[in-house]
C-alpha positions in Angstrom: -14.5 2.4 -2.7 -12.3 0.6 -5.3 -13.8 -1.1 -8.4 -11.5 -2.8 -10.9 -13.0 -4.4 -14.0 -11.2 -6.5 -16.7 -7.9 -4.8 -16.0 -5.0 -5.6 -18.4 -1.6 -4.0 -17.9 1.8 -4.5 -19.3 5.4 -3.3 -18.8 6.0 -0.4 -21.2 9.7 -1.2 -22.1 9.1 -4.8 -23.3 5.4 -5.0 -23.8 5.0 -8.0 -21.5 1.5 -8.3 -20.2 1.4 -8.9 -16.4 -2.2 -8.2 -15.4 -4.6 -10.2 -17.6 -8.2 -9.5 -17.0 -8.3 -8.8 -13.3 -11.6 -8.0 -11.4 -11.7 -6.7 -7.9 -14.2 -4.9 -5.7 -13.3 -3.4 -2.3 -16.1 -1.7 -0.4 -15.4 1.2 1.9 -14.2 0.2 5.4 -12.9 -3.2 4.4 -9.4 -4.8 4.3 -8.7 -7.2 1.4 -5.6 -9.3 1.2 -4.1 -10.6 -2.0 -1.8 -13.7 -1.8 -0.2 -15.6 -4.6 3.0 -17.1 -6.0 6.0 -15.0 -7.1 5.4 -13.4 -10.5 1.7 -13.6 -10.3 1.3 -9.8 -10.7 0.6 -8.7 -7.2 3.2 -5.9 -7.0 2.4 -4.8 -10.6 -1.2 -4.3 -9.5 -0.1 -2.0 -6.7 2.1 0.0 -9.1 -0.7 0.3 -11.6 -3.1 1.6 -9.0 -0.6 4.1 -7.7 0.2 5.4 -11.2 3.8 4.2 -11.6 4.8 5.3 -15.1 6.6 2.1 -16.2 3.3 0.3 -16.7 0.6 0.7 -19.4 -3.0 -0.2 -18.9 -4.3 -1.6 -22.2 -7.8 -2.5 -21.2 -10.3 -2.3 -18.4 -11.3 0.3 -15.8 -10.3 1.3 -12.3 -12.6 3.6 -10.2 -12.0 5.1 -6.8 -15.2 6.3 -5.2 -16.8 6.4 -8.7 -13.9 8.5 -10.2 -11.8 7.2 -13.1 -8.4 6.6 -11.4 -6.6 5.8 -14.7 -7.1 9.4 -16.0 -5.1 10.8 -13.1 -1.4 11.3 -12.7 0.4 9.7 -9.7 0.3 12.9 -7.6 -3.3 13.4 -8.4 -4.1 9.9 -7.2 -2.3 10.5 -4.0 -4.2 13.7 -3.4 -7.5 11.7 -4.0 -6.4 9.4 -1.2 -4.3 6.6 -2.7 -1.3 5.6 -0.7 1.3 2.9 -1.6 3.6 1.4 1.0 6.6 -0.1 -0.9 8.2 -3.5 -0.3 11.6 -1.8 -0.3 11.3 1.9 0.7 13.9 4.1 -1.1 16.7 5.9 0.7 16.8 9.6 -0.2 20.2 11.1 0.9 20.1 14.8 1.7 16.4 15.0 2.4 15.4 15.1 6.0 12.6 12.8 7.1 10.7 15.7 8.7 11.2 17.9 5.5 9.9 15.1 3.4 6.8 14.4 5.5 5.9 18.1 5.6 6.4 18.5 1.9 4.3 15.4 1.1 1.4 16.5 3.4 1.3 20.1 2.2 1.6 19.1 -1.5 -1.6 17.0 -1.1 -3.3 19.8 0.9 -2.5 22.3 -1.9 -3.8 20.0 -4.6 -7.1 19.7 -2.7 -7.3 23.5 -2.2 -6.6 23.3 1.5 -4.3 25.7 3.4 -0.8 24.4 4.1 -0.1 23.2 7.6 2.2 25.5 9.5 5.3 24.1 11.3 4.1 24.3 14.9 0.9 22.4 14.1 2.8 19.9 11.9 5.4 19.2 14.6 2.8 18.6 17.2 1.0 16.1 14.9 4.1 14.3 13.9 5.2 13.8 17.5 1.9 12.3 18.4 1.8 9.9 15.5 5.5 9.0 15.9 5.0 8.2 19.5 2.2 5.8 18.7 4.6 3.9 16.3 7.6 3.9 18.6 9.6 6.3 16.5 12.0 8.5 18.4 12.8 12.1 17.5 16.4 11.2 16.5 15.1 9.1 13.7 13.0 11.9 12.4 16.1 14.2 12.2 17.9 11.8 9.9 17.8 11.7 6.1 14.8 9.7 4.8 15.5 6.0 5.2 19.3 6.5 5.1 20.8 4.0 7.5 17.4 2.9 8.7 16.8 -0.8 9.5 14.1 -2.6 7.7 11.7 -2.1 10.6 12.5 1.6 10.8 11.8 2.1 7.1 8.4 0.4 7.4 7.6 2.4 10.5 8.5 5.6 8.7 6.1 4.6 5.9 3.3 3.9 8.3 4.0 7.3 9.9 3.6 8.9 6.5 0.4 7.0 5.9 -1.0 8.1 9.3 -0.2 11.7 8.5 -1.7 11.6 5.1 -4.9 9.8 6.1 -5.5 8.1 2.7 -8.8 6.7 1.5 -7.1 3.6 0.1 -4.0 2.2 1.6 -2.0 -0.3 -0.5 0.6 -2.3 1.4 2.9 -4.1 -1.0 4.5 -6.9 1.1 5.1 -4.5 3.9 6.0 -7.5 6.2 9.1 -8.2 4.1 12.2 -8.3 6.2 10.4 -7.5 9.5 11.0 -9.2 12.8 8.0 -10.1 14.9 8.3 -6.9 17.1 8.5 -4.6 14.1 5.6 -6.5 12.5 3.4 -5.9 15.5 4.2 -2.2 15.6 3.5 -1.7 11.9 0.3 -3.7 12.1 -0.9 -1.7 15.1 -0.3 1.4 13.1 -2.4 0.1 10.2 -5.2 -1.1 12.5 -5.5 2.4 14.1 -6.3 3.7 10.7 -9.1 1.2 9.9 -12.5 2.8 9.7 -15.7 3.1 7.7 -14.4 5.5 5.2 -11.0 3.9 4.6 -10.0 0.7 2.8 -6.8 -1.4 2.6 -5.4 -3.7 0.0 -2.7 -5.9 1.7 -0.4 -7.8 -0.6 1.6 -10.5 1.1 3.1 -14.0 0.6 2.6 -15.1 4.1 -0.3 -15.6 6.5 1.6 -14.3 9.5 0.9 -10.6 8.6 -2.8 -11.5 8.6 -2.7 -12.6 12.2 -2.2 -8.9 13.0 -4.1 -7.2 10.2 -7.3 -9.2 10.1 -8.7 -9.1 6.5 -12.4 -9.2 5.6 -11.6 -11.0 2.3 -8.6 -12.9 1.0 -8.0 -13.3 -2.7 -5.6 -15.6 -4.5 -3.9 -14.1 -7.5 -2.3 -16.2 -10.2 -1.2 -15.5 -13.8 -2.4 -11.9 -13.6 -5.9 -12.4 -12.3 -7.9 -13.2 -9.2 -8.6 -16.9 -9.3 -10.3 -17.4 -5.9 -11.7 -15.4 -3.0 -12.8 -16.3 0.5 -12.7 -15.4 4.1 -9.7 -15.2 6.4 -9.6 -19.0 6.6 -8.4 -19.0 3.0 -5.1 -17.6 4.1 -4.6 -20.5 6.6 -5.3 -22.9 3.8 -2.8 -21.3 1.5 -0.2 -21.3 4.3 -0.8 -25.1 4.8 -1.0 -26.1 1.2 0.9 -23.6 -0.9 0.0 -22.4 -4.4 0.7 -25.6 -6.3 -3.0 -26.0 -7.3 -3.0 -22.6 -8.9 -0.3 -23.4 -11.4 2.9 -21.7 -12.3 3.1 -17.9 -12.1 3.0 -15.9 -15.3 
């Protein structure tokens, strides 16, 4: 599904290298978690994969299902099936949540040469997915993320992901700021999407998220690269011992 080899990336405005020779392979159908200290490059990796323009790849390769991901713009990557759930979803005043969701879905369908989804079918699909995530209709009528609690913002993102049905879901510290009830709902939404043709990269500081989204592999990231990989038990070890043995973050 995802193949990253010797990836180097830096911030464009100051030239600071953040990713320093990272290698990562995620087979189809698997959930991989990345843990590590602050400043180790975890969020930068998610931005580079999604195509955020503030970052420049200087070396290495990234392939999604055998296709060069780095040659594609952010919207093209999204249409190919890359989805990034942000740590802090943005508020967009004046843009209704339903309007945004329909525009996002149909933009991807147009890029893939598929017919746009008409309003009645779209409304039916949204109601079904929103119900699964405990999202009420009043929330869907509001401007995107405006006045939403942290849990509501994350539920709205998982709703978007469930509608778009990505091939690769990247969750950048999606547990940040969530209470235990919201964490369970968001995790259940992710788990419903798990399957043989979809993979997830879960970025988190804390093992608690991995109690609900069970990873196949856990990686430790430090100083811009993967320094250790293991099974789910590695997350428990990190929770108990911290990251001191992996040195200071870059």
